[in-house]
PDB file of N, CA, C and O in Angstrom:
ATOM      1  N   MET A   1      -3.478  11.296  21.948  1.00  0.00           N
ATOM      2  CA  MET A   1      -2.962  11.541  20.715  1.00  0.00           C
ATOM      3  C   MET A   1      -3.290  13.037  20.256  1.00  0.00           C
ATOM      4  O   MET A   1      -4.273  13.693  20.602  1.00  0.00           O
ATOM      5  N   ALA A   2      -2.261  13.436  19.406  1.00  0.00           N
ATOM      6  CA  ALA A   2      -2.389  14.807  18.927  1.00  0.00           C
ATOM      7  C   ALA A   2      -3.549  14.954  17.997  1.00  0.00           C
ATOM      8  O   ALA A   2      -3.988  13.924  17.485  1.00  0.00           O
ATOM      9  N   LYS A   3      -4.086  16.077  17.719  1.00  0.00           N
ATOM     10  CA  LYS A   3      -4.908  16.345  16.708  1.00  0.00           C
ATOM     11  C   LYS A   3      -4.529  17.319  15.610  1.00  0.00           C
ATOM     12  O   LYS A   3      -3.726  18.226  15.834  1.00  0.00           O
ATOM     13  N   ILE A   4      -5.036  17.161  14.553  1.00  0.00           N
ATOM     14  CA  ILE A   4      -4.598  18.253  13.493  1.00  0.00           C
ATOM     15  C   ILE A   4      -5.671  18.576  12.518  1.00  0.00           C
ATOM     16  O   ILE A   4      -6.457  17.762  12.035  1.00  0.00           O
ATOM     17  N   LYS A   5      -5.615  19.925  12.265  1.00  0.00           N
ATOM     18  CA  LYS A   5      -6.951  20.542  11.603  1.00  0.00           C
ATOM     19  C   LYS A   5      -6.360  20.526  10.173  1.00  0.00           C
ATOM     20  O   LYS A   5      -5.194  20.849   9.947  1.00  0.00           O
ATOM     21  N   VAL A   6      -7.175  20.159   9.287  1.00  0.00           N
ATOM     22  CA  VAL A   6      -6.930  20.070   7.786  1.00  0.00           C
ATOM     23  C   VAL A   6      -8.124  21.173   7.364  1.00  0.00           C
ATOM     24  O   VAL A   6      -9.244  21.240   7.870  1.00  0.00           O
ATOM     25  N   LYS A   7      -7.615  21.959   6.373  1.00  0.00           N
ATOM     26  CA  LYS A   7      -8.435  22.924   5.592  1.00  0.00           C
ATOM     27  C   LYS A   7      -8.067  22.806   4.078  1.00  0.00           C
ATOM     28  O   LYS A   7      -6.945  22.754   3.574  1.00  0.00           O
ATOM     29  N   GLN A   8      -9.253  22.779   3.501  1.00  0.00           N
ATOM     30  CA  GLN A   8      -9.054  22.668   1.766  1.00  0.00           C
ATOM     31  C   GLN A   8      -8.894  24.057   1.268  1.00  0.00           C
ATOM     32  O   GLN A   8      -9.809  24.867   1.414  1.00  0.00           O
ATOM     33  N   VAL A   9      -7.780  24.372   0.689  1.00  0.00           N
ATOM     34  CA  VAL A   9      -7.688  25.802   0.021  1.00  0.00           C
ATOM     35  C   VAL A   9      -7.797  25.917  -1.013  1.00  0.00           C
ATOM     36  O   VAL A   9      -8.007  27.070  -1.390  1.00  0.00           O
ATOM     37  N   LYS A  10      -7.707  24.588  -2.295  1.00  0.00           N
ATOM     38  CA  LYS A  10      -7.620  24.784  -3.642  1.00  0.00           C
ATOM     39  C   LYS A  10      -8.884  23.678  -4.121  1.00  0.00           C
ATOM     40  O   LYS A  10      -9.312  22.843  -3.325  1.00  0.00           O
ATOM     41  N   SER A  11      -9.331  23.785  -5.325  1.00  0.00           N
ATOM     42  CA  SER A  11     -10.448  23.148  -5.593  1.00  0.00           C
ATOM     43  C   SER A  11      -9.712  21.706  -6.279  1.00  0.00           C
ATOM     44  O   SER A  11      -8.536  21.606  -6.630  1.00  0.00           O
ATOM     45  N   SER A  12     -10.704  20.720  -6.344  1.00  0.00           N
ATOM     46  CA  SER A  12     -10.238  19.515  -6.791  1.00  0.00           C
ATOM     47  C   SER A  12     -10.608  19.060  -8.098  1.00  0.00           C
ATOM     48  O   SER A  12     -10.550  17.901  -8.509  1.00  0.00           O
ATOM     49  N   ILE A  13     -10.992  20.074  -8.710  1.00  0.00           N
ATOM     50  CA  ILE A  13     -11.499  20.035 -10.165  1.00  0.00           C
ATOM     51  C   ILE A  13     -10.186  20.072 -10.920  1.00  0.00           C
ATOM     52  O   ILE A  13      -9.275  20.833 -10.593  1.00  0.00           O
ATOM     53  N   LYS A  14     -10.105  19.127 -12.065  1.00  0.00           N
ATOM     54  CA  LYS A  14      -8.861  18.764 -12.893  1.00  0.00           C
ATOM     55  C   LYS A  14      -7.850  18.257 -12.040  1.00  0.00           C
ATOM     56  O   LYS A  14      -6.693  18.675 -12.058  1.00  0.00           O
ATOM     57  N   ARG A  15      -8.260  17.382 -11.309  1.00  0.00           N
ATOM     58  CA  ARG A  15      -7.212  16.804 -10.286  1.00  0.00           C
ATOM     59  C   ARG A  15      -7.375  15.237 -10.742  1.00  0.00           C
ATOM     60  O   ARG A  15      -8.378  14.819 -11.320  1.00  0.00           O
ATOM     61  N   PRO A  16      -6.170  14.382 -10.375  1.00  0.00           N
ATOM     62  CA  PRO A  16      -6.489  12.923 -10.820  1.00  0.00           C
ATOM     63  C   PRO A  16      -7.539  12.307  -9.645  1.00  0.00           C
ATOM     64  O   PRO A  16      -7.792  12.859  -8.574  1.00  0.00           O
ATOM     65  N   GLN A  17      -7.988  11.247 -10.039  1.00  0.00           N
ATOM     66  CA  GLN A  17      -9.019  10.676  -9.383  1.00  0.00           C
ATOM     67  C   GLN A  17      -8.534  10.169  -7.897  1.00  0.00           C
ATOM     68  O   GLN A  17      -9.348  10.140  -6.974  1.00  0.00           O
ATOM     69  N   ASN A  18      -7.331   9.819  -7.734  1.00  0.00           N
ATOM     70  CA  ASN A  18      -6.794   9.395  -6.402  1.00  0.00           C
ATOM     71  C   ASN A  18      -6.701  10.669  -5.425  1.00  0.00           C
ATOM     72  O   ASN A  18      -6.800  10.445  -4.219  1.00  0.00           O
ATOM     73  N   GLN A  19      -6.531  11.888  -5.831  1.00  0.00           N
ATOM     74  CA  GLN A  19      -6.501  13.038  -5.055  1.00  0.00           C
ATOM     75  C   GLN A  19      -7.824  13.332  -4.563  1.00  0.00           C
ATOM     76  O   GLN A  19      -8.014  13.528  -3.363  1.00  0.00           O
ATOM     77  N   LYS A  20      -8.945  13.384  -5.596  1.00  0.00           N
ATOM     78  CA  LYS A  20     -10.351  13.613  -5.303  1.00  0.00           C
ATOM     79  C   LYS A  20     -10.959  12.567  -4.111  1.00  0.00           C
ATOM     80  O   LYS A  20     -11.747  12.898  -3.226  1.00  0.00           O
ATOM     81  N   ARG A  21     -10.390  11.233  -4.323  1.00  0.00           N
ATOM     82  CA  ARG A  21     -10.787  10.219  -3.175  1.00  0.00           C
ATOM     83  C   ARG A  21     -10.327  10.566  -2.065  1.00  0.00           C
ATOM     84  O   ARG A  21     -11.036  10.496  -1.061  1.00  0.00           O
ATOM     85  N   THR A  22      -9.155  10.973  -2.020  1.00  0.00           N
ATOM     86  CA  THR A  22      -8.357  11.462  -0.665  1.00  0.00           C
ATOM     87  C   THR A  22      -8.877  12.522   0.144  1.00  0.00           C
ATOM     88  O   THR A  22      -8.886  12.571   1.374  1.00  0.00           O
ATOM     89  N   LEU A  23      -9.307  13.362  -0.671  1.00  0.00           N
ATOM     90  CA  LEU A  23      -9.943  14.431  -0.183  1.00  0.00           C
ATOM     91  C   LEU A  23     -11.196  14.100   0.497  1.00  0.00           C
ATOM     92  O   LEU A  23     -11.349  14.487   1.656  1.00  0.00           O
ATOM     93  N   ALA A  24     -12.171  13.383  -0.132  1.00  0.00           N
ATOM     94  CA  ALA A  24     -13.275  12.882   0.230  1.00  0.00           C
ATOM     95  C   ALA A  24     -13.025  11.908   1.542  1.00  0.00           C
ATOM     96  O   ALA A  24     -13.850  11.847   2.453  1.00  0.00           O
ATOM     97  N   ALA A  25     -11.856  11.192   1.533  1.00  0.00           N
ATOM     98  CA  ALA A  25     -11.642  10.243   2.562  1.00  0.00           C
ATOM     99  C   ALA A  25     -11.312  11.071   4.047  1.00  0.00           C
ATOM    100  O   ALA A  25     -11.505  10.761   5.223  1.00  0.00           O
ATOM    101  N   LEU A  26     -10.829  12.049   3.506  1.00  0.00           N
ATOM    102  CA  LEU A  26     -10.148  13.254   4.928  1.00  0.00           C
ATOM    103  C   LEU A  26     -11.668  13.884   5.214  1.00  0.00           C
ATOM    104  O   LEU A  26     -11.775  14.556   6.239  1.00  0.00           O
ATOM    105  N   GLY A  27     -12.672  13.737   4.503  1.00  0.00           N
ATOM    106  CA  GLY A  27     -13.959  14.458   4.960  1.00  0.00           C
ATOM    107  C   GLY A  27     -14.074  15.856   4.401  1.00  0.00           C
ATOM    108  O   GLY A  27     -14.878  16.618   4.937  1.00  0.00           O
ATOM    109  N   LEU A  28     -13.261  16.319   3.252  1.00  0.00           N
ATOM    110  CA  LEU A  28     -13.404  17.472   2.692  1.00  0.00           C
ATOM    111  C   LEU A  28     -14.065  17.688   1.471  1.00  0.00           C
ATOM    112  O   LEU A  28     -13.600  17.077   0.509  1.00  0.00           O
ATOM    113  N   HIS A  29     -15.103  18.460   1.267  1.00  0.00           N
ATOM    114  CA  HIS A  29     -15.953  18.437   0.178  1.00  0.00           C
ATOM    115  C   HIS A  29     -16.027  19.803  -0.648  1.00  0.00           C
ATOM    116  O   HIS A  29     -16.307  19.811  -1.847  1.00  0.00           O
ATOM    117  N   ARG A  30     -15.724  21.084   0.171  1.00  0.00           N
ATOM    118  CA  ARG A  30     -15.633  22.279  -0.366  1.00  0.00           C
ATOM    119  C   ARG A  30     -14.361  23.112  -0.005  1.00  0.00           C
ATOM    120  O   ARG A  30     -13.681  22.799   0.972  1.00  0.00           O
ATOM    121  N   ILE A  31     -14.075  24.076  -0.727  1.00  0.00           N
ATOM    122  CA  ILE A  31     -13.032  24.861  -0.410  1.00  0.00           C
ATOM    123  C   ILE A  31     -13.553  25.626   0.946  1.00  0.00           C
ATOM    124  O   ILE A  31     -14.730  25.947   1.105  1.00  0.00           O
ATOM    125  N   GLY A  32     -12.535  25.866   1.878  1.00  0.00           N
ATOM    126  CA  GLY A  32     -12.614  26.632   3.206  1.00  0.00           C
ATOM    127  C   GLY A  32     -13.147  25.681   4.109  1.00  0.00           C
ATOM    128  O   GLY A  32     -13.352  26.124   5.239  1.00  0.00           O
ATOM    129  N   GLN A  33     -13.462  24.345   3.887  1.00  0.00           N
ATOM    130  CA  GLN A  33     -13.733  23.334   4.904  1.00  0.00           C
ATOM    131  C   GLN A  33     -12.803  23.007   5.886  1.00  0.00           C
ATOM    132  O   GLN A  33     -11.683  22.649   5.523  1.00  0.00           O
ATOM    133  N   VAL A  34     -13.089  23.073   7.109  1.00  0.00           N
ATOM    134  CA  VAL A  34     -12.006  22.383   8.007  1.00  0.00           C
ATOM    135  C   VAL A  34     -12.516  21.340   8.758  1.00  0.00           C
ATOM    136  O   VAL A  34     -13.656  21.337   9.222  1.00  0.00           O
ATOM    137  N   VAL A  35     -11.549  20.286   8.918  1.00  0.00           N
ATOM    138  CA  VAL A  35     -11.893  18.877   9.555  1.00  0.00           C
ATOM    139  C   VAL A  35     -10.980  18.831  10.495  1.00  0.00           C
ATOM    140  O   VAL A  35     -10.040  19.611  10.339  1.00  0.00           O
ATOM    141  N   GLU A  36     -10.959  17.883  11.804  1.00  0.00           N
ATOM    142  CA  GLU A  36      -9.926  17.715  12.663  1.00  0.00           C
ATOM    143  C   GLU A  36      -9.763  16.031  12.689  1.00  0.00           C
ATOM    144  O   GLU A  36     -10.660  15.188  12.699  1.00  0.00           O
ATOM    145  N   HIS A  37      -8.756  15.901  12.695  1.00  0.00           N
ATOM    146  CA  HIS A  37      -8.080  14.272  12.615  1.00  0.00           C
ATOM    147  C   HIS A  37      -7.259  14.106  13.742  1.00  0.00           C
ATOM    148  O   HIS A  37      -6.774  15.084  14.311  1.00  0.00           O
ATOM    149  N   ASP A  38      -7.024  12.731  14.186  1.00  0.00           N
ATOM    150  CA  ASP A  38      -5.857  12.484  14.925  1.00  0.00           C
ATOM    151  C   ASP A  38      -4.774  12.226  14.184  1.00  0.00           C
ATOM    152  O   ASP A  38      -4.880  11.678  13.087  1.00  0.00           O
ATOM    153  N   ASP A  39      -3.556  12.607  14.721  1.00  0.00           N
ATOM    154  CA  ASP A  39      -2.159  12.689  14.002  1.00  0.00           C
ATOM    155  C   ASP A  39      -1.737  11.552  13.943  1.00  0.00           C
ATOM    156  O   ASP A  39      -0.786  11.322  14.690  1.00  0.00           O
ATOM    157  N   SER A  40      -2.200  10.498  13.140  1.00  0.00           N
ATOM    158  CA  SER A  40      -1.841   9.271  12.687  1.00  0.00           C
ATOM    159  C   SER A  40      -0.895   9.100  11.472  1.00  0.00           C
ATOM    160  O   SER A  40      -0.768   9.992  10.634  1.00  0.00           O
ATOM    161  N   ALA A  41      -0.278   7.997  11.412  1.00  0.00           N
ATOM    162  CA  ALA A  41       0.404   7.860  10.131  1.00  0.00           C
ATOM    163  C   ALA A  41      -0.271   8.020   8.774  1.00  0.00           C
ATOM    164  O   ALA A  41       0.079   8.687   7.801  1.00  0.00           O
ATOM    165  N   SER A  42      -1.454   7.144   8.985  1.00  0.00           N
ATOM    166  CA  SER A  42      -2.364   7.000   7.777  1.00  0.00           C
ATOM    167  C   SER A  42      -2.915   8.231   7.194  1.00  0.00           C
ATOM    168  O   SER A  42      -3.068   8.473   5.997  1.00  0.00           O
ATOM    169  N   VAL A  43      -3.232   9.084   8.348  1.00  0.00           N
ATOM    170  CA  VAL A  43      -3.936  10.446   7.924  1.00  0.00           C
ATOM    171  C   VAL A  43      -2.726  11.594   7.563  1.00  0.00           C
ATOM    172  O   VAL A  43      -2.929  12.531   6.792  1.00  0.00           O
ATOM    173  N   LEU A  44      -1.649  11.391   8.143  1.00  0.00           N
ATOM    174  CA  LEU A  44      -0.331  12.070   7.448  1.00  0.00           C
ATOM    175  C   LEU A  44      -0.107  11.873   6.043  1.00  0.00           C
ATOM    176  O   LEU A  44       0.019  12.745   5.183  1.00  0.00           O
ATOM    177  N   GLY A  45      -0.068  10.482   5.893  1.00  0.00           N
ATOM    178  CA  GLY A  45       0.169  10.023   4.330  1.00  0.00           C
ATOM    179  C   GLY A  45      -0.936  10.568   3.565  1.00  0.00           C
ATOM    180  O   GLY A  45      -0.623  10.997   2.455  1.00  0.00           O
ATOM    181  N   MET A  46      -2.248  10.659   3.925  1.00  0.00           N
ATOM    182  CA  MET A  46      -3.275  11.240   2.999  1.00  0.00           C
ATOM    183  C   MET A  46      -3.043  12.529   2.901  1.00  0.00           C
ATOM    184  O   MET A  46      -3.198  13.047   1.795  1.00  0.00           O
ATOM    185  N   ILE A  47      -2.674  13.237   3.884  1.00  0.00           N
ATOM    186  CA  ILE A  47      -2.477  14.611   3.742  1.00  0.00           C
ATOM    187  C   ILE A  47      -1.318  14.863   2.913  1.00  0.00           C
ATOM    188  O   ILE A  47      -1.478  15.851   2.196  1.00  0.00           O
ATOM    189  N   ASN A  48      -0.177  14.270   2.780  1.00  0.00           N
ATOM    190  CA  ASN A  48       0.826  14.367   2.040  1.00  0.00           C
ATOM    191  C   ASN A  48       0.452  14.299   0.506  1.00  0.00           C
ATOM    192  O   ASN A  48       0.947  15.055  -0.331  1.00  0.00           O
ATOM    193  N   THR A  49      -0.460  13.330   0.230  1.00  0.00           N
ATOM    194  CA  THR A  49      -1.058  12.915  -1.135  1.00  0.00           C
ATOM    195  C   THR A  49      -1.678  14.533  -1.762  1.00  0.00           C
ATOM    196  O   THR A  49      -1.544  15.045  -2.873  1.00  0.00           O
ATOM    197  N   VAL A  50      -2.255  14.933  -0.744  1.00  0.00           N
ATOM    198  CA  VAL A  50      -3.010  16.278  -1.219  1.00  0.00           C
ATOM    199  C   VAL A  50      -2.374  17.695  -0.668  1.00  0.00           C
ATOM    200  O   VAL A  50      -3.029  18.732  -0.560  1.00  0.00           O
ATOM    201  N   LYS A  51      -1.131  17.567  -0.377  1.00  0.00           N
ATOM    202  CA  LYS A  51      -0.374  18.637   0.438  1.00  0.00           C
ATOM    203  C   LYS A  51      -0.731  20.275  -0.277  1.00  0.00           C
ATOM    204  O   LYS A  51      -0.956  21.346   0.286  1.00  0.00           O
ATOM    205  N   HIS A  52      -0.664  19.898  -1.789  1.00  0.00           N
ATOM    206  CA  HIS A  52      -0.880  21.207  -2.675  1.00  0.00           C
ATOM    207  C   HIS A  52      -2.294  21.820  -2.605  1.00  0.00           C
ATOM    208  O   HIS A  52      -2.546  22.947  -3.031  1.00  0.00           O
ATOM    209  N   LEU A  53      -3.209  20.988  -2.031  1.00  0.00           N
ATOM    210  CA  LEU A  53      -4.857  21.447  -1.970  1.00  0.00           C
ATOM    211  C   LEU A  53      -5.150  21.620  -0.591  1.00  0.00           C
ATOM    212  O   LEU A  53      -6.360  21.741  -0.400  1.00  0.00           O
ATOM    213  N   VAL A  54      -4.530  21.667   0.321  1.00  0.00           N
ATOM    214  CA  VAL A  54      -4.666  21.814   1.925  1.00  0.00           C
ATOM    215  C   VAL A  54      -4.018  22.473   2.626  1.00  0.00           C
ATOM    216  O   VAL A  54      -2.868  22.579   2.198  1.00  0.00           O
ATOM    217  N   SER A  55      -4.211  23.022   3.587  1.00  0.00           N
ATOM    218  CA  SER A  55      -3.307  23.614   4.740  1.00  0.00           C
ATOM    219  C   SER A  55      -3.523  22.975   6.049  1.00  0.00           C
ATOM    220  O   SER A  55      -4.677  22.690   6.370  1.00  0.00           O
ATOM    221  N   THR A  56      -2.437  22.691   6.923  1.00  0.00           N
ATOM    222  CA  THR A  56      -2.654  22.016   8.109  1.00  0.00           C
ATOM    223  C   THR A  56      -2.138  22.955   9.264  1.00  0.00           C
ATOM    224  O   THR A  56      -1.300  23.848   9.142  1.00  0.00           O
ATOM    225  N   GLU A  57      -2.810  22.574  10.425  1.00  0.00           N
ATOM    226  CA  GLU A  57      -2.308  23.313  11.816  1.00  0.00           C
ATOM    227  C   GLU A  57      -2.455  22.216  12.770  1.00  0.00           C
ATOM    228  O   GLU A  57      -3.207  21.274  12.520  1.00  0.00           O
ATOM    229  N   GLU A  58      -1.741  22.291  13.909  1.00  0.00           N
ATOM    230  CA  GLU A  58      -2.016  21.688  15.197  1.00  0.00           C
ATOM    231  C   GLU A  58      -3.097  22.169  15.847  1.00  0.00           C
ATOM    232  O   GLU A  58      -3.184  23.373  16.091  1.00  0.00           O
ATOM    233  N   ALA A  59      -4.128  21.220  16.235  1.00  0.00           N
ATOM    234  CA  ALA A  59      -5.130  21.651  16.920  1.00  0.00           C
ATOM    235  C   ALA A  59      -4.985  21.670  18.581  1.00  0.00           C
ATOM    236  O   ALA A  59      -5.916  22.073  19.278  1.00  0.00           O
TER     237      ALA A  59
END
């Protein structure tokens, strides 16, 4: 299965609670932090929820 790197580029301050929880579920806690996940439908859906706060690339 392919991997995808997710990097937080914007703050979660003043964001709705569901977006804050989605970032936490992805394992992101601070700006500039990078995590690697499998390229699954559930992860892609979470990334789509916070696409304005993160950047992605193939690993």
